[in-house]
C-alpha positions in Angstrom: 24.9 -14.1 2.6 23.5 -12.0 5.4 25.7 -10.6 8.8 23.5 -10.9 12.0 21.7 -8.0 13.0 21.7 -6.4 9.0 18.4 -5.9 8.3 17.3 -5.0 4.4 14.2 -3.4 4.1 12.2 -3.5 0.6 11.4 -0.3 -0.9 7.4 0.5 -0.3 5.6 2.1 -3.2 2.6 4.5 -2.4 -0.2 3.6 -4.8 -2.5 6.1 -3.2 -1.1 8.9 -5.8 -2.1 7.1 -8.4 -4.8 8.4 -10.8 -7.8 6.9 -12.1 -7.2 5.2 -15.1 -8.2 6.8 -18.4 -11.3 4.5 -19.4 -12.6 5.7 -15.7 -12.1 9.4 -16.3 -13.4 9.0 -19.7 -16.6 7.5 -18.6 -17.0 10.1 -15.5 -16.8 12.9 -18.2 -19.1 11.2 -20.7 -21.8 10.5 -17.6 -21.2 14.6 -16.8 -21.6 15.1 -20.2 -25.0 13.3 -20.9 -26.8 15.0 -17.3 -25.5 18.3 -18.7 -27.3 17.8 -22.5 -30.4 16.2 -20.3 -30.8 18.9 -18.5 -30.7 20.7 -21.6 -33.3 18.7 -23.2 -35.9 19.7 -20.4 -34.7 23.2 -20.3 -36.0 22.6 -23.9 -39.3 21.2 -22.9 -39.7 23.4 -20.1 -39.8 26.1 -22.2 -42.2 24.5 -25.1 -44.7 23.8 -21.8 -44.6 27.5 -20.2 -44.9 29.2 -23.6 -48.3 27.1 -24.3 -49.4 27.4 -20.9 -50.8 31.3 -18.9 -49.1 30.7 -16.1 -48.0 34.3 -14.7 -44.5 35.7 -15.9 -44.4 33.7 -18.4 -42.0 35.0 -20.7 -39.3 35.4 -17.8 -39.5 31.5 -17.6 -39.5 31.1 -21.4 -35.8 33.3 -21.3 -34.8 31.9 -18.2 -35.0 28.1 -20.3 -33.7 29.5 -23.5 -30.9 30.8 -21.1 -30.5 27.4 -20.0 -30.7 26.1 -23.4 -27.5 28.1 -24.7 -25.5 27.9 -21.4 -25.7 24.6 -20.8 -23.5 23.3 -24.0 -21.0 25.3 -23.0 -20.5 24.6 -19.6 -21.0 20.5 -20.8 -18.2 20.9 -23.2 -15.7 22.9 -20.4 -16.7 19.6 -17.7 -16.4 17.4 -20.3 -12.8 18.1 -21.3 -11.6 19.1 -17.7 -9.9 16.2 -15.7 -10.0 16.0 -12.1 -7.1 17.9 -10.1 -4.8 15.6 -8.2 -5.4 14.1 -5.0 -3.2 15.0 -2.1 -1.7 11.8 -0.3 -2.3 11.9 3.4 0.6 9.2 3.7 3.1 10.6 1.8 4.3 12.1 5.3 4.5 8.9 7.1 6.9 7.2 4.7 10.3 7.1 6.3 13.1 9.4 4.8 10.3 12.1 3.5 11.6 14.9 3.8 8.2 16.5 6.0 9.3 13.7 8.7 12.7 14.1 8.8 14.1 16.0 11.9 17.1 17.9 12.0 17.8 16.9 16.0 16.5 14.3 17.6 14.0 15.1 20.3 15.6 16.0 23.7 18.8 17.7 21.8 19.4 21.3 23.4 19.4 24.3 21.0 22.2 26.6 20.9 21.6 30.5 20.0 25.0 31.6 19.7 28.3 31.0 21.4 30.1 32.4 24.6 32.6 35.1 23.8 35.8 34.0 24.7 
């Protein structure tokens, strides 16, 4: 039985700290990998088209495309295997009793720096 004036607040759960689900993380990584491998395929097509044309600095453009074809798979694997960093919550500090919001002295109390020698 509860007494008058006694109040019990429920424990609050902060769900803003929850990470993205595993399937969502996987889907995001797969999309990034597919995008980067698509760029690699575009580099291959561009290298073939540029080498068949009479563009000025043709060998420079072909070299850049070849570098893209070599570097993009390496970057795609790194990006696909990396997970997103955890997000910092803006709400955590607003919870009652959180160390960042707890104060040593309530506002308005004087601060005593030293004791006078008596």
